[in-house]
N, C-alpha and C positions, 0 to 999 in steps of 0.2 A: 504493500498498502504505501508506503515512500513518494512517489511520483503523486498517486492521487488525493496525499497530505501536503506534499508542497499545492501543486494547483488549489484546493480547498484555503489555502491559507493567501496565494495570489490575490483571488479572489476577494478574499474579507478585505485585505488591501485596496483592491483595485475600489471597489464599495463604499470602503469606509472614506475613499478621498474623495468621492462625488459627495453631491448632498442624497441624503438618505432619505428621499420622499418615495414613496409609495407608488406601485404602477398605476398607470391610467386608468380612467373607468372604464374606456373602452378596452383594457391591455388584457386582462383578465380570462377571456377567450382562448388567447392564442401561448397561455402559460403551455413551455416545452414537457414533453414526454418526457422527455431527458430527466427534468426536474423530479419527478412522478418518479421514473427508475430508480433514480440515485436519493430516494428517501432514505433506504435502508443502510447505502453508503454515510451521507451522514448522521444516521440515529449512531452509524460504528463507532465511528470517528467521535462524536459527541461522547459516548459511555468511556472511551479510551482519554478523553480530557484535551482533544487536540482540535476541537469545533463546538463552538456551542448554537444554540437554538438558532443566535442571530447569525450564525454563518451560514446555517441554512437557507434562512429568509431572505439572507441577502446574495447569494447565488441563486436562487429563486428569481429575486427581482431582477437581478443581470440578466441572466437566459430569460427572462418577462420582454425587457426591451428590447434584446438581439432578436427576438423573434414576433415581438411586434414592429421592427425596423425593416427585417426581411416583410412584415403581410403590410405596409404601406408600401412600399417598394414596388410587390406585385401589382397591388392594386394601381398604382402612377402607371406601371406599363401597359397594366389593362386601360387606363383611362387612355392613354395615346393609341393604345388602335381603336378603340371606339372611336375618336377624334379623328382618327386615319378614315374609319368606317361612313361616320357623319359626310364627312367632307364629299366621298363620293356620292353618296347616297342624296349630297344637295348639288350636288355638280349638274343633275339631272332636273334641279326644279328652276323655277324663275329665278334669273338673277337676284331681283329686291328679297324675296323669300329668302335667299340661302345667304347672302349678305347682312339680314336682320336678324336670322338663328345664330349665324358665328358672330354678331354682334359689332361687326363693320357700319351697320347705318343704327338710327337713331342710338349711338354713342357717345354724342354731347352730353353736357348738363343735363339733368333735366328733361331729356329730350326721351328717354324709354320712360323717364317716373320720377315725380317728384316723392321729396320725404315723409313720412308720417310722424305722427307725435310717438315718443318715447313711451306715453302711459294716457290715458284720461284724463289728469291735469296738466300736461303740457301745453301751456297757451302759447308757446315761443313756435307752432308750426300751423299753421294755416289748413284749411280743408281745402282743397282747389276747387276753383269755382265751375269746373265742370260736372263736381259732385253734389251743387246746391242744386233743390228742387223747391218748387213752390208747394207748399202744402196741399191735399186736396180734399176738394170742396164743391160745391157748385149751389143753386137753387131750389127749393125744394121739390120741382119737376123735372131737376135733371136726373140721367140715366144711374149717376152718380149716389145720390140720394136715396132714391127707389131699391136702389139694391143693398143701400147699407141697413134702410129701417127694416125691409120684408126678412135681414138675415136673423134679424135679432126677434122679429114676432116667432120664423119656424125655428130658434134652434139652432141656428146653424153657423158652422165657425170658417173663415176662411183663411188660406195660407198668409195670405195678402196682408191681413193685418195682424196674425200673431207673430209671424216673421219682420214685421215693420218694413213691409217693401214699398220702396222710395215712387214708383211706378202707379202705385196703386190709383190714383185717379186716372190717371192716362189710359189703363188698360178697361175701366169700366164705364169709362164716357166715349171709349172708343171716337168716331170724328176723326177729322183730317183725313180721311181714307183708310183710316186703319181700324180693323175690326175688333168690336167690341169683346171682352175676354172678359172671364173672373174664371177665380181658382179657387174650389170649394174643397177645403179642407173637412174630409168624413174621419170618422171613428175617433171623436174627442179632439178636444187640445190640449190631448197632455201624452207626451213620448215615452216609451220606456225606454229609451237609450239616453246618451249625453254626450252629443257631438260637443267639442271645443268652439264653433262657430255658431252653434244654432240657436236664436233667440225661444225659441218653441219652451213649454215648459217641461219638466219630467219630472217620473213618480214610478217608482217599479209595481205600483199597485193602481194603475187610472181608473175610472169610474167603469163601469158595463156600457157595453155599447149600446144605442139609442134604435132599438127595433123598427122604428119610424123612418129613420132618417134617411131613407132611398125614397122612400115616398115623398116624403118632406123636399129632398133635393129637385126631384121631378117637378113638382108644383113651384119650387120659387123658381127656377131655370124656363118654364114653364110663360110665365110672367116679364121677364126681362128682354126678351126677344134678343136673347145672343144668338152670335152667329156658330160659336165655339167655346167650348167647356172645356176646364181641365181640374181634372179632380184627382186629390194629391190627399197624403194619411200620413198622421204620425204611425213611427214602429209600434207593434202592438206586440211581444214578445210572450208578455201574460198569456195569451189567449193560444188554442190548441191549435187553429189553423193560423195564426198569427193577422187575423183580420180579410186574407184572401176571398171568402165566398162572400162578406158583406160587400166589400169591393166590387167584385164582378154582381152580386144582385144589385147596386147603385148604378155603374154601367149600362146594366141590360135594361135595368127600370126608364132608363134615358131615353136609350135606344130607340124602345120600343112607343115610347108616347109622348116624346118631344119633340115639336118643329124646329127647324135649325133657319138656315136663310137669313136670320133679323128679324121673320113675322111674330116669333114669338106661339104660345097656344099647345096644345097636344094633336100628333097626328093624328087626320082622318085616311080613312082608303085612298081619299084620290091624292094622298100629296104624302106619302109613301118615301118617296124620292129627296123628300127634303127634310128628312132627319138631324139632328142635330150634330155637328161633329163633337166627337170626345177623345181627349187626351190623357191620359190615367198614369202619372207619375208617382210611380211605387216603390214601398220599401224594399230591403232585398231580400227579404220571404229566408233570411237564413241561407239562401243557397237552395233552398229546397224544391227539385223539380214539379211534383206535384201542383204546390200552393202557386208557384210562378206558373203553370198551364193553366188552373184556373182563369186568372185575371188572362191572359193572352188569346184567350178563347172566348170572352166574356162579348165581344162586337164591336169594341174599342177599334179608334181610328189609328192612333199614334201611342207606342208604349214608350215611356219615359223615364229613364232612371239613373240617379246622377251619380258619377264618379266623384265630383264635387273639386279635386286638386289633384294633382302628379302624383303617379302612385309612389316617390319619394318620399309623398309628405301626406300619405296616407293615416299613419299611427300619430304624427303629429296633431293634424284637425279633427280625427273621426273616432268613434266610437270605436271600444276593442274589437267590438260583435262585427265589425264592418270591416271589409280589406277592398283593394282594386280587383283582386282575381274573382271575388264573389260576384261583385257589381260589373265583371265583364261576363262572369257566367251566366248574371239573369239576363243581360240584353241579348246577349246569344239565345239561349233557348226560349225567349219569348217570341224570338223573329222566326227561331225552327218548328216551335211547334205549330206557330199560326201558320207556316205553309206546309207542314208535313202534314197536320190533321185539319187544319180550319180552311188551306187552301187560297188562303190570303197573304199577298206581299206586305205585309205589316211594318210600318215604318219605325226605326228604333231613334232613338233621343237621350240625349244627355247633355253635364254642364259639368261647365270647369271655372272655378274664382282663379281671380287672378289678386298678387299682392301678397300672399302668406309667406313669399321668399324662395320662390319657384324660380327656376333659370329658363331663359329660350330653348334652351336645347334640350329639357327634360318636357316642357311642353309640343314642343314637336313631337319625341321621342312617343306620346302620349298620345297623338288624335294618330301616329302611325298603329298603333296597338287598338285604338276604337275602329281605323278603317278596316283592317284584319278582322275586326270580331264583327263587320257589318252593319254599324250604326252608322245611320242617316241623315242626324240633324245633333249640331252641336252648338252651343252656344258661349260666349265668355263674359263675363261680370265681374267687377270687381268687389271684394271682398271690403265690408263693414262691418268694425267690432261693434254689438249691439250694449254691451256694457264691460266694467272692467275687468268680470268675471270670464269672459271668452278672452280667445286670441286675438295679440293684439295685431293690428296690418301692421306688413313690415315696409310696402310702401305702397306711394298711388300711383297707376298706370299710366299712360296719357292714355288721348282718344289716338291719337296716332300710331302708337305700338298697338292699339283693338284693334287699328284697322289694316295694322301686317297681319297679326293674329287672325284675324276674319279671311284677308288674302289666303294664308297659310293655309287653314282649313278648306276653301274651297280648290286652290292646288291640287289637295289631297283625293279631291270626287266628294267632299260633303254633297248632300243634296242640299241643304237649307242652312245658313250660317247666321245666327245672331253678333255681334260681337261689340261692345260700347261698355263704358267705364259703368252705367244705370240697367244694364242687361241683366234681367235673372232668368233664373230655368224657365220659368213659365211667361216671359217679357213678350207681348203679341203674340202670343201663341199659334192666334189664330192668324196672321201676315198672310196678306195677300199672294205670295209662292205658295204659301205651305197650307192652303185652304184652298187653292185651285186645283192641286198637286192631288189632294183628296177629293176631289167631288169627279175630278177629271178619270181617276183608277174608279170609282164608283161609277160612272160613266160606261167604262169601258165593263166592269166587271156582268151589269144589267147586259150589255150589248152581248155581249158572250150566252149569259145564260138565256137570253131570248132567240138564240142564232142555233 
């Protein structure tokens, strides 16, 4: 053992000469197997008086640092390889998009983004002008006021109000060539999950479902004369089917009874082709196929589920029960089931928040993954911090940068893209292009059935 004794003593002197700090918090995954296999050796040294417990700990620290350095070196080499692959891919894209992704455009101060406050008390940084909006309102006869009062009467919730959406008045009121849209939140206003960006109330045991809700939703929508309705819901992990059956029942009720096209009222035998268009913004149902299938086959027109942010920030922003792979599975499964079982080319949709610290490359890679999963529609919006208990905003992305993200998504082949600081997942969901695309598909289906 003389050589090993000298080596142990040398390790002791080296580590003593350095600062005696402990390994970094992310190094403990890379502790060397050499240290583990040498436990018996150090124990024999300790018993012989040649080494102490401190010797073993310091040697382990040195070994840990060495392997952590190797790990970081490998990661760096892998990063260079990924960058080379990215450059090769971007060479096929529009020059303006590739310059944007690689950071050679919009690289000046405040061109890509402006700084956000360090905390809620920080008054040194003002919110950019492009994020300021007039509070919603209107006369008693306005569409906005009618919708608001009727919601209270029927005890219905909207995600527009619960999530403090800045576009509430614009979406509910319609006008200016835009389709009037509302987003009804079913299954209550209390969620069983706690995503770090969301303002909706949370609880492990929310109130029971309202059995009259599917009927009340149909009544409200029939009176409003909306062209397009978005149904969303809180997560209900406390229920056996996580609310999938309730969701599907509400959709079927709307499609069977409510007339769309801005006319309002209930569907008659003469105008079955004017049924309202329904988009469902669903939870992930923990990735369970039978529950995804229940909603996908309910007769909806657009199946939406939000991935929220890039893969690298999933654990940072979302509840631990949600993740990127599970969300991708939900979107792929819904499209596949609708096609294989229902014979329908279902449009799938998702949304990404910006301003959480994501990079341009990460967003580009995320969009590629979404297209590979067959997602048709994507929206981008600025993350806004609801309260001091939620994630802080890392940066305010500029309108120019949002325009570039929109162009990036269009170049990748998305059917429809909405990108802007104030855009939310349901923002102008019934926009002219998407609404017409759905009507066109509906007409083609009816023509095929009659021939």
